[in-house]
C-alpha positions in Angstrom: -5.7 -30.8 16.1 -7.8 -33.3 14.2 -6.3 -32.3 10.9 -2.5 -32.4 10.4 -0.9 -29.2 9.2 0.8 -30.2 6.0 1.7 -26.6 4.9 1.6 -23.3 6.7 -0.9 -20.6 5.8 0.5 -17.4 4.4 -0.5 -15.1 7.3 1.2 -12.0 5.8 -2.1 -10.9 4.2 -3.2 -9.8 7.7 -0.2 -7.5 7.8 -1.5 -5.8 4.6 -5.0 -5.5 6.2 -3.4 -3.9 9.3 -1.6 -1.5 7.1 -4.9 -0.1 5.9 -6.0 0.5 9.5 -2.6 2.1 10.3 -3.0 4.5 7.4 -6.5 5.4 8.4 -5.6 5.9 12.0 -2.8 8.2 11.0 -5.0 10.4 8.8 -8.5 10.4 10.1 -8.0 12.4 13.4 -6.5 15.3 11.5 -9.1 15.1 8.8 -11.8 15.4 11.4 -9.9 18.1 13.3 -9.7 20.1 10.0 -13.4 20.3 9.4 -14.9 23.8 9.4 -18.3 24.9 10.7 -21.0 24.8 8.0 -19.0 22.7 5.6 -21.3 19.7 5.7 -20.3 18.4 2.3 -16.7 18.0 3.5 -17.9 16.6 6.8 -20.1 14.0 5.1 -17.1 12.9 3.0 -14.8 12.5 6.1 -17.5 10.9 8.1 -18.1 8.3 5.3 -14.4 7.5 5.5 -14.5 7.1 9.3 -17.6 4.8 9.0 -15.8 2.7 6.3 -12.8 2.2 8.5 -14.9 1.3 11.5 -16.9 -1.2 9.4 -13.8 -2.9 8.3 -12.3 -3.0 11.8 -15.5 -4.6 13.2 -15.5 -7.2 10.5 -11.8 -8.0 11.1 -12.2 -8.2 14.9 -15.5 -10.2 15.0 -13.9 -12.9 12.8 -11.0 -13.1 15.2 -13.3 -13.2 18.2 -15.5 -15.9 16.7 -12.9 -18.0 14.9 -9.3 -17.3 15.7 -9.1 -16.9 19.5 -11.0 -20.1 20.3 -8.8 -22.2 18.0 -5.6 -20.7 19.2 -6.7 -21.1 22.8 -7.4 -24.8 22.3 -4.1 -25.5 20.5 -1.4 -23.3 22.1 -0.3 -24.3 25.5 0.9 -21.4 27.6 -0.6 -18.7 25.5 -3.8 -18.1 27.5 -2.6 -14.8 28.9 -1.7 -13.5 25.5 -5.0 -14.4 23.9 -6.9 -13.0 26.9 -5.0 -9.7 26.4 -6.0 -9.7 22.7 -9.6 -10.1 23.7 -9.4 -7.3 26.4 -7.9 -5.0 23.8 -10.8 -5.8 21.5 -13.2 -4.8 24.2 -11.4 -1.5 24.7 -11.5 -0.9 21.0 -15.2 -1.6 20.9 -15.8 1.0 23.6 -13.9 3.6 21.6 -15.7 2.6 18.3 -19.0 3.1 20.1 -18.0 6.5 21.3 -17.0 7.6 17.8 -20.0 6.1 16.1 -22.4 7.8 18.4 -21.1 11.2 17.3 -20.9 10.7 13.6 -24.4 11.7 12.6 -24.1 15.0 14.5 -20.6 15.6 13.1 -21.8 15.2 9.5 -24.8 17.5 10.0 -23.0 20.2 12.1 -19.2 20.0 12.2 -18.7 22.5 15.0 -15.2 22.8 16.4 -15.7 21.3 19.9 -17.4 18.2 18.4 -14.6 17.9 15.8 -12.0 18.0 18.6 -13.9 15.5 20.6 -14.2 13.0 17.8 -10.7 13.5 16.6 -9.4 12.8 20.2 -11.4 9.6 20.4 -10.1 8.5 16.9 -6.5 9.3 18.0 -7.0 7.2 21.2 -8.5 4.4 19.1 -5.4 4.6 16.8 -3.0 4.4 19.7 -4.8 1.3 21.2 -5.2 -0.3 17.8 -1.6 0.2 16.8 -0.3 -1.4 19.9 -2.8 -4.3 19.4 -1.7 -4.8 15.8 2.0 -4.7 16.7 1.5 -7.4 19.3 -0.7 -9.4 17.0 1.9 -9.3 14.2 4.7 -10.2 16.6 3.0 -12.9 18.6 -0.4 -14.1 17.2 0.5 -14.4 13.5 3.4 -16.8 14.1 1.1 -18.9 16.3 -1.6 -18.9 13.6 1.0 -20.0 11.0 2.0 -22.9 13.2 -1.4 -24.0 14.5 -4.0 -23.3 11.8 -4.3 -25.0 8.5 -4.3 -23.2 5.1 -8.1 -23.9 4.9 -8.8 -22.5 8.3 -6.8 -19.3 7.6 -8.8 -18.9 4.4 -12.0 -19.4 6.3 -11.0 -16.6 8.7 -10.7 -14.3 5.8 -14.0 -15.4 4.4 -15.7 -14.7 7.7 -14.4 -11.2 7.6 -15.5 -10.6 4.0 -19.0 -11.9 4.8 -19.4 -9.2 7.4 -18.7 -6.4 5.0 -21.6 -5.1 3.0 -21.4 -6.2 -0.6 -21.5 -2.7 -1.9 -18.2 -2.0 -0.1 -16.3 -5.1 -1.1 -14.6 -3.5 -4.1 -13.7 -0.4 -2.0 -12.2 -2.6 0.6 -10.2 -4.6 -1.9 -9.0 -1.3 -3.6 -7.9 0.0 -0.2 -5.8 -3.1 0.3 -4.2 -2.9 -3.1 -3.4 0.8 -2.5 -1.2 0.0 0.5 0.3 -3.2 -0.9 3.7 -3.5 -2.4 3.9 -4.8 -6.0 4.7 -8.2 -4.7 1.8 -8.1 -2.2 -0.5 -6.9 -5.0 0.4 -9.9 -7.1 -0.4 -12.2 -4.2 -3.7 -10.5 -3.5 -4.7 -10.7 -7.2 -3.9 -14.4 -7.3 -6.1 -15.0 -4.3 -9.0 -12.7 -5.4 -11.9 -14.1 -7.5 -11.9 -13.1 -11.1 -14.7 -10.5 -10.8 -12.8 -8.6 -8.1 -9.6 -8.6 -10.2 -11.5 -7.3 -13.3 -13.5 -4.6 -11.4 -10.4 -3.4 -9.6 -8.6 -2.8 -12.9 -11.7 -1.3 -14.5 -13.0 1.0 -11.8 -11.7 0.2 -8.3 -8.2 1.6 -8.6 -9.4 4.9 -10.1 -12.2 5.3 -7.7 -9.9 4.8 -4.8 -7.4 7.3 -6.2 -10.2 9.9 -6.7 -11.6 9.4 -3.2 -8.2 9.7 -1.6 -7.5 12.9 -3.5 -10.8 14.5 -2.4 -10.1 13.5 1.2 -6.6 15.0 1.2 -7.9 18.1 -0.6 -6.0 17.5 -3.8 
């Protein structure tokens, strides 16, 4: 490395990001499976949540593909097989995302049971692959990142992910993180977030997330 690592980055924020995906993967297949023919209003709500999760997943994984894997590959002797496996898992996830995405317009317009079952099955498979991927990433890749990336590089990785999320969804994404974070993790996230994000979350983001979650779960 050209720059000496004087302090380790706090990589735990990725665990919180992963937690949002874990929650979505646990809930979305059953939400899709529970859609009823003709209930397009409900279908549009659920499809919007699926699209939001897939958008966040793409932003998260593209930043790893473009930024994280090349740096770790160059700096970690003996980890080529692990990093290659991470990349292969991303490719499989991309295939599943493409399959799900291709059916969402039709699902929103006409939530017939066979299509609901098909999309739910693909989402469940995506969740299985993604969960295994995140487990390995947290156990293997995050310790490597903490040892071999600088604080500035870790922050840059996060900035790359954020830049790939549409601006209109940034508050929603931050609110989703805060919803799964512990009180201690929330304090860390608030410390790192820019002032406008902190203010908007307190004014509208927290309540909007709660209302959206209640509608999704039928409360």
